[in-house]
MISEKE-447766 format. One record per residue (C-alpha): residue number from 1; x, y, z. Coordinates in nm, 3 decimals, decimal comma. Example, Ala and Ser with C-alpha at 12.3 -4.5 7.8 and 13.67 -1.06 7.14 Angstrom:
<rs>
<r num="1" c1="1,230" c2="-0,450" c3="0,780"/>
<r num="2" c1="1,367" c2="-0,106" c3="0,714"/>
</rs>
This chain:
<rs>
<r num="1" c1="3,365" c2="-0,730" c3="1,380"/>
<r num="2" c1="3,206" c2="-0,419" c3="1,595"/>
<r num="3" c1="2,881" c2="-0,242" c3="1,492"/>
<r num="4" c1="2,613" c2="-0,534" c3="1,520"/>
<r num="5" c1="2,410" c2="-0,314" c3="1,755"/>
<r num="6" c1="2,174" c2="-0,053" c3="1,705"/>
<r num="7" c1="1,977" c2="0,193" c3="1,947"/>
<r num="8" c1="1,990" c2="0,362" c3="2,293"/>
<r num="9" c1="1,754" c2="0,266" c3="2,563"/>
<r num="10" c1="1,559" c2="0,059" c3="2,261"/>
<r num="11" c1="1,868" c2="-0,145" c3="2,147"/>
<r num="12" c1="1,908" c2="-0,465" c3="1,964"/>
<r num="13" c1="2,199" c2="-0,669" c3="1,809"/>
<r num="14" c1="2,164" c2="-0,896" c3="1,557"/>
<r num="15" c1="2,381" c2="-1,200" c3="1,448"/>
<r num="16" c1="2,413" c2="-1,494" c3="1,194"/>
<r num="17" c1="2,489" c2="-1,503" c3="0,820"/>
<r num="18" c1="2,273" c2="-1,578" c3="0,519"/>
<r num="19" c1="2,370" c2="-1,946" c3="0,451"/>
<r num="20" c1="2,448" c2="-2,016" c3="0,831"/>
<r num="21" c1="2,198" c2="-2,232" c3="1,029"/>
<r num="22" c1="2,026" c2="-1,956" c3="1,178"/>
<r num="23" c1="1,991" c2="-1,569" c3="1,219"/>
<r num="24" c1="1,880" c2="-1,428" c3="1,550"/>
<r num="25" c1="1,897" c2="-1,094" c3="1,754"/>
<r num="26" c1="1,881" c2="-0,986" c3="2,111"/>
<r num="27" c1="1,641" c2="-0,689" c3="2,208"/>
<r num="28" c1="1,724" c2="-0,497" c3="2,504"/>
<r num="29" c1="1,538" c2="-0,224" c3="2,681"/>
<r num="30" c1="1,187" c2="-0,336" c3="2,636"/>
<r num="31" c1="0,956" c2="-0,243" c3="2,909"/>
<r num="32" c1="0,830" c2="-0,516" c3="3,135"/>
<r num="33" c1="0,425" c2="-0,583" c3="3,109"/>
<r num="34" c1="0,347" c2="-0,543" c3="2,756"/>
<r num="35" c1="0,166" c2="-0,830" c3="2,572"/>
<r num="36" c1="0,415" c2="-1,013" c3="2,322"/>
<r num="37" c1="0,409" c2="-1,320" c3="2,158"/>
<r num="38" c1="0,552" c2="-1,469" c3="1,801"/>
<r num="39" c1="0,200" c2="-1,370" c3="1,675"/>
<r num="40" c1="0,296" c2="-1,001" c3="1,716"/>
<r num="41" c1="0,596" c2="-1,048" c3="1,502"/>
<r num="42" c1="0,547" c2="-1,263" c3="1,231"/>
<r num="43" c1="0,308" c2="-1,097" c3="1,025"/>
<r num="44" c1="0,547" c2="-0,826" c3="0,984"/>
<r num="45" c1="0,814" c2="-1,120" c3="0,879"/>
<r num="46" c1="0,553" c2="-1,288" c3="0,601"/>
<r num="47" c1="0,545" c2="-0,940" c3="0,452"/>
<r num="48" c1="0,921" c2="-0,906" c3="0,430"/>
<r num="49" c1="1,005" c2="-1,287" c3="0,360"/>
<r num="50" c1="1,143" c2="-1,397" c3="0,005"/>
<r num="51" c1="0,939" c2="-1,600" c3="-0,242"/>
<r num="52" c1="0,638" c2="-1,404" c3="-0,186"/>
<r num="53" c1="0,582" c2="-1,306" c3="-0,550"/>
<r num="54" c1="0,802" c2="-1,352" c3="-0,916"/>
<r num="55" c1="0,938" c2="-1,006" c3="-0,820"/>
<r num="56" c1="1,133" c2="-1,093" c3="-0,538"/>
<r num="57" c1="1,385" c2="-1,363" c3="-0,474"/>
<r num="58" c1="1,248" c2="-1,732" c3="-0,492"/>
<r num="59" c1="1,457" c2="-1,871" c3="-0,194"/>
<r num="60" c1="1,191" c2="-2,038" c3="0,024"/>
<r num="61" c1="1,215" c2="-1,939" c3="0,360"/>
<r num="62" c1="0,947" c2="-1,986" c3="0,612"/>
<r num="63" c1="1,097" c2="-1,734" c3="0,829"/>
<r num="64" c1="0,909" c2="-1,867" c3="1,130"/>
<r num="65" c1="1,026" c2="-1,664" c3="1,420"/>
<r num="66" c1="1,080" c2="-1,799" c3="1,821"/>
<r num="67" c1="1,113" c2="-1,619" c3="2,103"/>
<r num="68" c1="1,360" c2="-1,794" c3="2,326"/>
<r num="69" c1="1,379" c2="-1,536" c3="2,616"/>
<r num="70" c1="1,223" c2="-1,200" c3="2,768"/>
<r num="71" c1="0,858" c2="-1,340" c3="2,785"/>
<r num="72" c1="0,677" c2="-1,505" c3="3,052"/>
<r num="73" c1="0,308" c2="-1,613" c3="3,016"/>
<r num="74" c1="0,255" c2="-1,358" c3="2,723"/>
<r num="75" c1="0,411" c2="-1,053" c3="2,898"/>
<r num="76" c1="0,759" c2="-0,885" c3="2,863"/>
<r num="77" c1="0,980" c2="-0,934" c3="3,143"/>
<r num="78" c1="1,214" c2="-0,638" c3="3,102"/>
<r num="79" c1="1,498" c2="-0,864" c3="3,036"/>
<r num="80" c1="1,659" c2="-0,905" c3="2,712"/>
<r num="81" c1="1,416" c2="-1,058" c3="2,437"/>
<r num="82" c1="1,606" c2="-1,352" c3="2,244"/>
<r num="83" c1="1,476" c2="-1,418" c3="1,871"/>
<r num="84" c1="1,577" c2="-1,691" c3="1,669"/>
<r num="85" c1="1,490" c2="-1,738" c3="1,278"/>
<r num="86" c1="1,642" c2="-2,101" c3="1,123"/>
<r num="87" c1="1,749" c2="-2,090" c3="0,761"/>
<r num="88" c1="1,624" c2="-2,365" c3="0,574"/>
<r num="89" c1="1,663" c2="-2,311" c3="0,192"/>
<r num="90" c1="2,034" c2="-2,198" c3="0,110"/>
<r num="91" c1="2,200" c2="-2,296" c3="-0,209"/>
<r num="92" c1="2,573" c2="-2,227" c3="-0,135"/>
<r num="93" c1="2,656" c2="-2,424" c3="-0,454"/>
<r num="94" c1="2,512" c2="-2,124" c3="-0,642"/>
<r num="95" c1="2,801" c2="-1,899" c3="-0,535"/>
<r num="96" c1="3,117" c2="-2,153" c3="-0,598"/>
<r num="97" c1="3,174" c2="-1,988" c3="-0,944"/>
<r num="98" c1="3,224" c2="-1,611" c3="-0,757"/>
<r num="99" c1="3,409" c2="-1,727" c3="-0,431"/>
<r num="100" c1="3,735" c2="-1,573" c3="-0,527"/>
<r num="101" c1="3,580" c2="-1,306" c3="-0,749"/>
<r num="102" c1="3,449" c2="-0,963" c3="-0,656"/>
<r num="103" c1="3,100" c2="-0,919" c3="-0,757"/>
<r num="104" c1="3,059" c2="-0,523" c3="-0,883"/>
<r num="105" c1="2,846" c2="-0,330" c3="-0,665"/>
<r num="106" c1="2,858" c2="-0,575" c3="-0,366"/>
<r num="107" c1="3,076" c2="-0,558" c3="-0,064"/>
<r num="108" c1="3,269" c2="-0,831" c3="-0,169"/>
<r num="109" c1="3,591" c2="-0,639" c3="-0,225"/>
<r num="110" c1="3,564" c2="-0,411" c3="0,091"/>
<r num="111" c1="3,520" c2="-0,733" c3="0,304"/>
<r num="112" c1="3,820" c2="-0,848" c3="0,173"/>
<r num="113" c1="4,007" c2="-0,546" c3="0,198"/>
<r num="114" c1="3,922" c2="-0,506" c3="0,567"/>
<r num="115" c1="3,935" c2="-0,881" c3="0,707"/>
<r num="116" c1="4,142" c2="-1,052" c3="0,425"/>
<r num="117" c1="3,868" c2="-1,300" c3="0,385"/>
<r num="118" c1="3,480" c2="-1,275" c3="0,322"/>
<r num="119" c1="3,191" c2="-1,547" c3="0,325"/>
<r num="120" c1="3,085" c2="-1,565" c3="-0,040"/>
<r num="121" c1="2,798" c2="-1,770" c3="0,046"/>
<r num="122" c1="2,528" c2="-1,510" c3="-0,065"/>
<r num="123" c1="2,730" c2="-1,236" c3="0,132"/>
<r num="124" c1="2,724" c2="-1,396" c3="0,436"/>
<r num="125" c1="2,691" c2="-1,108" c3="0,718"/>
<r num="126" c1="2,641" c2="-0,834" c3="0,454"/>
<r num="127" c1="2,359" c2="-1,023" c3="0,308"/>
<r num="128" c1="1,983" c2="-0,846" c3="0,313"/>
<r num="129" c1="1,882" c2="-1,173" c3="0,483"/>
<r num="130" c1="2,003" c2="-1,014" c3="0,825"/>
<r num="131" c1="1,731" c2="-0,758" c3="0,784"/>
<r num="132" c1="1,463" c2="-1,035" c3="0,888"/>
<r num="133" c1="1,561" c2="-0,962" c3="1,247"/>
<r num="134" c1="1,553" c2="-0,607" c3="1,204"/>
<r num="135" c1="1,190" c2="-0,676" c3="1,123"/>
<r num="136" c1="1,149" c2="-0,872" c3="1,415"/>
<r num="137" c1="1,313" c2="-0,616" c3="1,648"/>
<r num="138" c1="1,066" c2="-0,347" c3="1,462"/>
<r num="139" c1="0,783" c2="-0,561" c3="1,541"/>
<r num="140" c1="0,875" c2="-0,516" c3="1,920"/>
<r num="141" c1="0,916" c2="-0,172" c3="1,870"/>
<r num="142" c1="0,560" c2="-0,147" c3="1,709"/>
<r num="143" c1="0,424" c2="-0,269" c3="2,013"/>
<r num="144" c1="0,600" c2="-0,004" c3="2,252"/>
<r num="145" c1="0,449" c2="0,277" c3="2,016"/>
<r num="146" c1="0,104" c2="0,069" c3="2,071"/>
<r num="147" c1="0,092" c2="0,048" c3="2,431"/>
<r num="148" c1="0,292" c2="0,316" c3="2,594"/>
<r num="149" c1="0,130" c2="0,646" c3="2,617"/>
<r num="150" c1="0,062" c2="0,878" c3="2,408"/>
<r num="151" c1="-0,035" c2="0,583" c3="2,223"/>
<r num="152" c1="-0,098" c2="0,479" c3="1,947"/>
<r num="153" c1="0,208" c2="0,580" c3="1,675"/>
<r num="154" c1="0,150" c2="0,400" c3="1,340"/>
<r num="155" c1="0,429" c2="0,368" c3="1,111"/>
<r num="156" c1="0,340" c2="0,280" c3="0,737"/>
<r num="157" c1="0,548" c2="0,241" c3="0,430"/>
<r num="158" c1="0,512" c2="0,248" c3="0,079"/>
<r num="159" c1="0,746" c2="0,221" c3="-0,268"/>
<r num="160" c1="0,684" c2="0,531" c3="-0,425"/>
<r num="161" c1="0,914" c2="0,525" c3="-0,738"/>
<r num="162" c1="1,094" c2="0,208" c3="-0,890"/>
<r num="163" c1="1,339" c2="0,215" c3="-1,186"/>
<r num="164" c1="1,296" c2="0,596" c3="-1,241"/>
<r num="165" c1="0,881" c2="0,537" c3="-1,263"/>
<r num="166" c1="0,679" c2="0,710" c3="-1,001"/>
<r num="167" c1="0,308" c2="0,742" c3="-0,926"/>
<r num="168" c1="0,026" c2="0,949" c3="-0,880"/>
<r num="169" c1="0,027" c2="1,122" c3="-0,527"/>
<r num="170" c1="-0,328" c2="1,222" c3="-0,606"/>
<r num="171" c1="-0,415" c2="0,840" c3="-0,623"/>
<r num="172" c1="-0,254" c2="0,739" c3="-0,294"/>
<r num="173" c1="-0,435" c2="0,474" c3="-0,092"/>
<r num="174" c1="-0,274" c2="0,335" c3="0,164"/>
<r num="175" c1="-0,527" c2="0,017" c3="0,138"/>
<r num="176" c1="-0,354" c2="-0,056" c3="-0,198"/>
<r num="177" c1="-0,010" c2="-0,122" c3="-0,025"/>
<r num="178" c1="-0,122" c2="-0,452" c3="0,057"/>
<r num="179" c1="-0,282" c2="-0,526" c3="-0,254"/>
<r num="180" c1="0,011" c2="-0,566" c3="-0,469"/>
<r num="181" c1="0,371" c2="-0,715" c3="-0,474"/>
<r num="182" c1="0,533" c2="-0,356" c3="-0,470"/>
<r num="183" c1="0,374" c2="-0,192" c3="-0,190"/>
<r num="184" c1="0,260" c2="0,078" c3="-0,375"/>
<r num="185" c1="-0,031" c2="0,294" c3="-0,284"/>
<r num="186" c1="-0,139" c2="0,367" c3="-0,649"/>
<r num="187" c1="-0,293" c2="0,071" c3="-0,823"/>
<r num="188" c1="-0,226" c2="0,184" c3="-1,172"/>
<r num="189" c1="0,136" c2="0,256" c3="-1,107"/>
<r num="190" c1="0,172" c2="-0,097" c3="-0,965"/>
<r num="191" c1="0,046" c2="-0,228" c3="-1,286"/>
<r num="192" c1="0,318" c2="-0,026" c3="-1,484"/>
<r num="193" c1="0,604" c2="-0,117" c3="-1,275"/>
<r num="194" c1="0,473" c2="-0,494" c3="-1,322"/>
<r num="195" c1="0,540" c2="-0,460" c3="-1,701"/>
<r num="196" c1="0,856" c2="-0,243" c3="-1,647"/>
<r num="197" c1="0,999" c2="-0,494" c3="-1,392"/>
<r num="198" c1="0,902" c2="-0,816" c3="-1,619"/>
<r num="199" c1="1,148" c2="-0,654" c3="-1,904"/>
<r num="200" c1="1,433" c2="-0,612" c3="-1,686"/>
<r num="201" c1="1,422" c2="-0,931" c3="-1,551"/>
<r num="202" c1="1,401" c2="-1,077" c3="-1,923"/>
<r num="203" c1="1,721" c2="-0,879" c3="-1,965"/>
<r num="204" c1="1,916" c2="-1,015" c3="-1,709"/>
<r num="205" c1="1,883" c2="-0,652" c3="-1,508"/>
<r num="206" c1="1,763" c2="-0,496" c3="-1,220"/>
<r num="207" c1="1,605" c2="-0,168" c3="-1,067"/>
<r num="208" c1="1,615" c2="0,078" c3="-0,770"/>
<r num="209" c1="1,342" c2="0,241" c3="-0,579"/>
<r num="210" c1="1,233" c2="0,506" c3="-0,318"/>
<r num="211" c1="1,066" c2="0,397" c3="-0,022"/>
<r num="212" c1="0,868" c2="0,628" c3="0,204"/>
<r num="213" c1="0,807" c2="0,589" c3="0,536"/>
<r num="214" c1="0,542" c2="0,780" c3="0,730"/>
<r num="215" c1="0,475" c2="0,780" c3="1,084"/>
<r num="216" c1="0,123" c2="0,909" c3="1,235"/>
<r num="217" c1="0,070" c2="1,000" c3="1,597"/>
<r num="218" c1="0,419" c2="1,120" c3="1,683"/>
<r num="219" c1="0,404" c2="1,356" c3="1,985"/>
<r num="220" c1="0,604" c2="1,662" c3="1,975"/>
<r num="221" c1="0,935" c2="1,675" c3="2,170"/>
<r num="222" c1="1,097" c2="1,383" c3="2,080"/>
<r num="223" c1="1,448" c2="1,381" c3="1,980"/>
<r num="224" c1="1,770" c2="1,580" c3="2,114"/>
<r num="225" c1="1,858" c2="1,895" c3="1,960"/>
<r num="226" c1="2,211" c2="1,861" c3="1,891"/>
<r num="227" c1="2,398" c2="1,508" c3="1,819"/>
<r num="228" c1="2,098" c2="1,285" c3="1,901"/>
<r num="229" c1="1,846" c2="1,447" c3="1,683"/>
<r num="230" c1="1,553" c2="1,252" c3="1,583"/>
<r num="231" c1="1,593" c2="1,310" c3="1,212"/>
<r num="232" c1="1,994" c2="1,225" c3="1,228"/>
<r num="233" c1="1,891" c2="0,918" c3="1,417"/>
<r num="234" c1="1,617" c2="0,821" c3="1,169"/>
<r num="235" c1="1,874" c2="0,897" c3="0,868"/>
<r num="236" c1="2,148" c2="0,656" c3="1,025"/>
<r num="237" c1="1,897" c2="0,374" c3="1,079"/>
<r num="238" c1="1,766" c2="0,397" c3="0,716"/>
<r num="239" c1="2,122" c2="0,419" c3="0,592"/>
<r num="240" c1="2,215" c2="0,090" c3="0,745"/>
<r num="241" c1="1,961" c2="-0,080" c3="0,536"/>
<r num="242" c1="2,132" c2="-0,297" c3="0,262"/>
<r num="243" c1="2,146" c2="-0,072" c3="-0,081"/>
<r num="244" c1="2,050" c2="0,232" c3="0,088"/>
<r num="245" c1="2,205" c2="0,515" c3="-0,096"/>
<r num="246" c1="2,017" c2="0,834" c3="0,020"/>
<r num="247" c1="1,769" c2="0,950" c3="0,296"/>
<r num="248" c1="1,554" c2="1,274" c3="0,307"/>
<r num="249" c1="1,337" c2="1,406" c3="0,570"/>
<r num="250" c1="1,039" c2="1,595" c3="0,476"/>
<r num="251" c1="1,068" c2="1,795" c3="0,142"/>
<r num="252" c1="1,450" c2="1,659" c3="0,187"/>
<r num="253" c1="1,640" c2="1,789" c3="-0,131"/>
<r num="254" c1="1,350" c2="1,950" c3="-0,279"/>
<r num="255" c1="1,339" c2="2,217" c3="-0,016"/>
<r num="256" c1="1,657" c2="2,351" c3="-0,151"/>
<r num="257" c1="1,455" c2="2,447" c3="-0,470"/>
<r num="258" c1="1,203" c2="2,634" c3="-0,233"/>
<r num="259" c1="1,219" c2="2,997" c3="-0,127"/>
<r num="260" c1="1,194" c2="3,088" c3="0,254"/>
<r num="261" c1="0,816" c2="3,166" c3="0,172"/>
<r num="262" c1="0,722" c2="2,865" c3="0,020"/>
<r num="263" c1="0,933" c2="2,648" c3="0,279"/>
<r num="264" c1="0,786" c2="2,764" c3="0,595"/>
<r num="265" c1="0,542" c2="2,536" c3="0,742"/>
<r num="266" c1="0,288" c2="2,824" c3="0,915"/>
<r num="267" c1="0,129" c2="2,785" c3="1,240"/>
<r num="268" c1="-0,246" c2="2,837" c3="1,390"/>
<r num="269" c1="-0,454" c2="2,712" c3="1,673"/>
<r num="270" c1="-0,700" c2="2,458" c3="1,601"/>
<r num="271" c1="-1,061" c2="2,480" c3="1,717"/>
<r num="272" c1="-0,958" c2="2,341" c3="2,048"/>
<r num="273" c1="-0,715" c2="2,619" c3="2,066"/>
<r num="274" c1="-0,427" c2="2,375" c3="2,021"/>
<r num="275" c1="-0,117" c2="2,464" c3="1,804"/>
<r num="276" c1="-0,131" c2="2,290" c3="1,425"/>
<r num="277" c1="0,067" c2="2,334" c3="1,129"/>
<r num="278" c1="-0,066" c2="2,441" c3="0,775"/>
<r num="279" c1="0,201" c2="2,235" c3="0,584"/>
<r num="280" c1="0,464" c2="1,963" c3="0,673"/>
<r num="281" c1="0,778" c2="2,058" c3="0,431"/>
<r num="282" c1="0,954" c2="1,972" c3="0,744"/>
<r num="283" c1="0,872" c2="1,628" c3="0,765"/>
<r num="284" c1="0,728" c2="1,640" c3="1,129"/>
<r num="285" c1="1,068" c2="1,761" c3="1,257"/>
<r num="286" c1="1,241" c2="2,088" c3="1,347"/>
<r num="287" c1="1,572" c2="2,143" c3="1,530"/>
<r num="288" c1="1,595" c2="1,741" c3="1,557"/>
<r num="289" c1="1,301" c2="1,754" c3="1,755"/>
<r num="290" c1="0,945" c2="1,605" c3="1,657"/>
<r num="291" c1="0,655" c2="1,877" c3="1,590"/>
<r num="292" c1="0,354" c2="1,652" c3="1,631"/>
<r num="293" c1="0,297" c2="1,643" c3="1,308"/>
<r num="294" c1="0,361" c2="1,307" c3="1,068"/>
<r num="295" c1="0,711" c2="1,204" c3="1,076"/>
<r num="296" c1="0,807" c2="1,158" c3="0,687"/>
<r num="297" c1="1,102" c2="0,997" c3="0,543"/>
<r num="298" c1="1,238" c2="0,866" c3="0,193"/>
<r num="299" c1="1,522" c2="0,633" c3="0,112"/>
<r num="300" c1="1,660" c2="0,573" c3="-0,204"/>
<r num="301" c1="1,765" c2="0,208" c3="-0,287"/>
<r num="302" c1="2,020" c2="0,109" c3="-0,569"/>
<r num="303" c1="1,943" c2="-0,143" c3="-0,808"/>
<r num="304" c1="2,011" c2="-0,504" c3="-0,686"/>
<r num="305" c1="2,383" c2="-0,561" c3="-0,761"/>
<r num="306" c1="2,308" c2="-0,949" c3="-0,842"/>
<r num="307" c1="2,246" c2="-0,947" c3="-1,216"/>
<r num="308" c1="2,301" c2="-1,232" c3="-1,500"/>
<r num="309" c1="2,434" c2="-0,940" c3="-1,728"/>
<r num="310" c1="2,827" c2="-1,012" c3="-1,750"/>
<r num="311" c1="3,015" c2="-0,737" c3="-1,568"/>
<r num="312" c1="3,379" c2="-0,690" c3="-1,563"/>
<r num="313" c1="3,567" c2="-0,693" c3="-1,232"/>
<r num="314" c1="3,881" c2="-0,853" c3="-1,059"/>
<r num="315" c1="3,943" c2="-1,187" c3="-0,858"/>
<r num="316" c1="4,144" c2="-1,167" c3="-0,506"/>
<r num="317" c1="4,460" c2="-1,256" c3="-0,691"/>
<r num="318" c1="4,420" c2="-0,928" c3="-0,915"/>
<r num="319" c1="4,347" c2="-1,104" c3="-1,242"/>
<r num="320" c1="4,054" c2="-0,929" c3="-1,477"/>
<r num="321" c1="3,737" c2="-1,140" c3="-1,465"/>
<r num="322" c1="3,403" c2="-1,102" c3="-1,606"/>
<r num="323" c1="3,106" c2="-1,184" c3="-1,332"/>
<r num="324" c1="2,761" c2="-1,300" c3="-1,384"/>
<r num="325" c1="2,585" c2="-1,356" c3="-1,078"/>
<r num="326" c1="2,375" c2="-1,657" c3="-1,071"/>
<r num="327" c1="2,111" c2="-1,783" c3="-0,809"/>
<r num="328" c1="1,810" c2="-1,641" c3="-0,671"/>
<r num="329" c1="1,799" c2="-1,278" c3="-0,623"/>
<r num="330" c1="1,545" c2="-0,956" c3="-0,613"/>
<r num="331" c1="1,527" c2="-0,767" c3="-0,916"/>
<r num="332" c1="1,438" c2="-0,489" c3="-0,721"/>
<r num="333" c1="1,538" c2="-0,538" c3="-0,373"/>
<r num="334" c1="1,367" c2="-0,173" c3="-0,281"/>
<r num="335" c1="1,027" c2="-0,396" c3="-0,281"/>
<r num="336" c1="1,118" c2="-0,606" c3="0,013"/>
<r num="337" c1="1,318" c2="-0,294" c3="0,175"/>
<r num="338" c1="0,966" c2="-0,137" c3="0,239"/>
<r num="339" c1="0,891" c2="-0,347" c3="0,575"/>
<r num="340" c1="1,258" c2="-0,311" c3="0,668"/>
<r num="341" c1="1,257" c2="0,076" c3="0,663"/>
<r num="342" c1="0,912" c2="0,045" c3="0,857"/>
<r num="343" c1="1,118" c2="-0,148" c3="1,124"/>
<r num="344" c1="1,413" c2="0,074" c3="1,143"/>
<r num="345" c1="1,171" c2="0,384" c3="1,175"/>
<r num="346" c1="0,961" c2="0,199" c3="1,444"/>
<r num="347" c1="1,283" c2="0,123" c3="1,601"/>
<r num="348" c1="1,406" c2="0,485" c3="1,648"/>
<r num="349" c1="1,073" c2="0,620" c3="1,744"/>
<r num="350" c1="1,030" c2="0,378" c3="2,044"/>
<r num="351" c1="1,387" c2="0,431" c3="2,167"/>
<r num="352" c1="1,325" c2="0,828" c3="2,132"/>
<r num="353" c1="0,978" c2="0,770" c3="2,314"/>
<r num="354" c1="1,147" c2="0,550" c3="2,593"/>
<r num="355" c1="1,414" c2="0,830" c3="2,609"/>
<r num="356" c1="1,154" c2="1,091" c3="2,631"/>
<r num="357" c1="0,961" c2="0,918" c3="2,893"/>
<r num="358" c1="1,298" c2="0,876" c3="3,098"/>
<r num="359" c1="1,416" c2="1,259" c3="3,067"/>
<r num="360" c1="1,071" c2="1,381" c3="3,163"/>
<r num="361" c1="0,949" c2="1,536" c3="2,841"/>
<r num="362" c1="0,588" c2="1,625" c3="2,818"/>
<r num="363" c1="0,427" c2="1,400" c3="2,564"/>
<r num="364" c1="0,111" c2="1,605" c3="2,537"/>
<r num="365" c1="0,064" c2="1,962" c3="2,417"/>
<r num="366" c1="0,182" c2="2,229" c3="2,672"/>
<r num="367" c1="-0,055" c2="2,462" c3="2,810"/>
<r num="368" c1="-0,005" c2="2,802" c3="2,649"/>
<r num="369" c1="0,160" c2="3,057" c3="2,896"/>
<r num="370" c1="-0,049" c2="3,324" c3="3,043"/>
<r num="371" c1="-0,005" c2="3,693" c3="2,964"/>
<r num="372" c1="0,129" c2="3,936" c3="3,245"/>
<r num="373" c1="-0,091" c2="4,224" c3="3,292"/>
</rs>
């Protein structure tokens, strides 16, 4: 199976299955001399881990990470960083009834079609369990974004819609994201979402959502102008997340309804004579290159496919079946997708920051050209 690695200079490879003994990853390309320990990684894993509220899967995993290589006396050595998390709360028997069935909305059929076999225990390799290692790699990327000049670059994410319910952007408060079970920046909306999701859970149903990720402090000039554009790499990274069905940068699809005047991000000089934009419809990226504004991306996550409502399908013998997915599942997988989306954004930005340093891109504003007399 190919395709288990992501990135160019900052590159990571994950391994392991949902119900295997452990999951892990190898992170390559981290500069030597950065301060790093498990304490830099664990807080991000704690935000993603299961069992943190009644609105996520009740699988109980400590998700305690161990660094097994690439760090000496608290500093990165420049060699590959190996990370391991041991699985501890698998219930493979929950999946016995569907070992020969294709669950609607899951990758069961496509895996079977490609490989002729599949790990039916929680989805095996296709399980969202794999995303724990992305979050671990993302935490290392965040160290790079904090410590390498021009630092710091800060990546934050929030759930901005759930099950068709939105929020009041006028009430946006980043501090609220850590205060509710939904990573929602609007306290009132979070209360309404809780009521809606409670009803869906009782009905044996699930909900999708929209995640927004914002990176502040990104210097102008990250990215490449043609095939390695910053926005295309962000879109690719976010689309690798389980259940992702769409990505937009800045105003995204809304921009198609604007005219040229409304969509143009006008420029002016600030009080220090430096360039600034008066709006950010572009989401901080023009021509594949960062503008120096906040980089903004949104990710659409489909409703959780594992539901208790019976759905029609087929088994691997071609027989009609009715599938009920038992076990412990997220009623809205978009909730725990927030720290995963943050991690993937951080990984792309760290990768492009290292590329910019390697190719000599100036990471501070260029001086204005002098007019010739």
